[in-house]
C-alpha positions in Angstrom: 250.9 311.5 18.4 247.8 313.5 19.5 247.8 317.3 20.1 247.9 316.6 23.9 251.0 314.5 23.6 252.6 317.1 21.3 251.7 319.9 23.7 253.2 318.0 26.6 256.4 317.0 24.8 256.9 320.5 23.3 256.0 322.5 26.3 253.5 324.6 24.3 249.8 324.9 25.0 247.6 323.0 22.6 245.9 326.3 21.8 249.2 327.7 20.5 249.7 324.7 18.3 246.2 325.0 16.9 246.6 328.7 16.3 249.9 328.3 14.5 248.2 325.7 12.3 245.3 328.1 11.6 247.5 331.0 10.5 249.6 328.7 8.4 252.9 328.8 10.3 252.6 325.1 11.1 251.4 322.6 8.6 248.0 321.0 9.3 248.5 317.4 10.5 246.7 314.3 9.2 243.5 313.4 10.9 242.3 310.1 12.1 238.6 309.8 13.0 238.6 313.6 13.2 241.5 313.9 15.6 244.8 315.5 14.7 247.7 313.0 14.4 251.2 314.4 14.4 254.4 312.8 13.1 257.4 312.9 15.3 259.0 315.7 13.2 256.2 318.1 14.4 258.3 318.5 17.6 261.2 319.8 15.5 259.0 322.1 13.5 257.6 323.6 16.8 261.2 324.0 18.0 262.0 326.0 14.8 258.9 328.2 15.4 259.9 328.7 19.1 263.4 329.7 18.0 262.0 332.2 15.5 259.8 333.6 18.2 262.8 333.9 20.6 264.6 335.9 17.8 261.7 338.3 17.8 260.1 337.2 14.5 256.5 338.2 14.1 253.9 335.6 13.1 254.0 336.6 9.4 257.8 336.2 9.5 257.5 332.8 11.1 255.0 331.8 8.4 257.4 333.1 5.8 260.3 331.1 7.3 258.3 327.9 7.1 256.5 328.3 3.8 257.5 331.5 2.1 260.4 330.2 0.0 260.5 328.3 -3.2 261.2 324.5 -2.8 264.8 323.7 -2.4 265.8 326.8 -0.6 268.0 325.7 2.3 267.2 326.4 5.9 270.4 328.4 6.3 269.5 330.7 3.5 266.0 331.2 4.9 267.4 332.1 8.3 270.0 334.4 6.9 267.5 336.3 4.7 265.1 336.8 7.5 267.7 337.4 10.2 269.3 340.3 8.2 266.0 342.1 8.1 265.4 341.4 11.8 268.9 342.7 12.6 268.0 346.0 11.0 264.8 346.2 12.9 266.6 345.5 16.1 269.2 348.2 15.4 266.4 350.7 14.9 264.6 349.6 18.1 267.8 349.8 20.1 268.4 353.3 18.9 264.8 354.2 19.9 265.2 352.6 23.3 268.5 354.5 23.8 266.7 357.8 23.1 264.0 356.8 25.5 266.5 356.0 28.2 268.1 359.5 27.8 264.7 361.1 28.0 263.8 359.1 31.1 267.0 360.2 32.7 266.2 363.8 31.8 262.7 363.8 33.3 264.0 362.2 36.5 265.8 365.6 36.9 262.6 367.5 36.7 262.1 370.2 39.3 258.9 371.7 38.0 256.2 372.3 40.7 253.3 371.5 38.3 252.9 369.2 35.3 251.7 372.3 33.3 255.2 373.8 33.8 256.7 370.6 32.4 254.3 370.8 29.4 255.2 374.4 28.6 258.9 373.6 28.7 258.5 370.4 26.7 256.3 372.1 24.1 258.8 374.9 23.6 261.6 372.4 23.1 259.8 369.8 21.1 257.8 372.3 19.0 254.4 370.7 19.5 252.5 368.1 21.3 253.6 365.0 19.4 257.4 364.8 19.0 259.0 362.6 16.4 262.2 360.7 17.1 264.4 363.5 15.5 263.0 366.0 18.0 263.4 363.6 20.9 267.1 362.9 19.9 267.7 366.7 19.8 266.3 367.1 23.4 268.5 364.3 24.7 271.6 366.1 23.3 270.8 369.4 24.9 272.3 370.1 28.3 270.0 370.5 31.3 269.6 373.9 33.0 270.9 374.4 36.5 267.5 373.6 38.1 267.3 370.3 36.2 264.5 371.3 33.9 264.5 370.7 30.2 265.9 373.9 28.7 263.8 376.2 26.5 264.8 377.0 23.0 265.3 380.5 21.7 262.0 382.3 21.0 260.0 380.5 23.7 
């Protein structure tokens, strides 16, 4: 089948298919008179890549899934190995998002008249202009003051 037919049947743009070929995630097809000609199993390979994409796999991980294992490694083993790593990444991202949610809830309580007031309070609590996730988690655990502002730490 041609790239147009593959794109139509897979629901993917031809540009995506060509890109996945170029980066090595999808094997390059045979060519007939300069035109790509795909076997029927190309649809299934695209479905695998779409599944990996839906799982949040990056392009390098998708390429590794397809071609990064020695011959004979089963599909189930490939998925398990990459999925375990992805699961840890997702756990970290979920924790980061939960911290962000708490911070957003805190700033929604802001009663400062000026952004500079917010900045002074935030700098005193966070200890600088660029907080890391440890500092942000500390702020989310602190109780808010009666006026809803982020509380200041001792010595500020």
